[in-house]
C-alpha positions, 0 to 999 in steps of 0.5 A: 803870588810871585813878583813879576819882572819888568823888561828893565829889571831883566835887562839889568840882570842880563847886563850884570851876569853876562860877563867874564872875569867879574868880581862879586861881593856882598855888603849891607845884605846886597849882592854886587857884580862888578867889572869884567869883560862882555866883550869889552872891559867893564867898570859897571856895577850892578846891585842885587836886592835879594828881598825885592829880587831886583837888579839895579845898575849902580854908579860905575867903578871910578877906576879904569874898566878891567877884568880879573879884579879883586874885591873884599869887604872889611868891617862892612866896607867894600874895596875893589881893585887890581886886575887888567885891561889888555896888556895893562895891569893895575895896582890900584884899590878903591873903596866902593861906596854904593850910595855915593854920587859918581865923580867924573873928576875923582 
């Protein structure tokens, strides 16, 4: 018997995938969709659990909201950065730590 999806899980799924120019990556057997545009620029990050078949909103990317960013994983550590927001272009690169608390002053 399949697992039923709650309204909150479906809302997280829609928010995760209803965006353009986002980045996707996988770390520790979880999938992630981050940044992008829908229609405003985003810094949100959603985690997909392929075992539980659930989407969870994570701590946002601490850099500026953006689209057309890049992400890569090296030795089990994910990094996200660059991209742009309107006429602004970014040259930053931050490590993504999915279990870290959001630091508004970072």
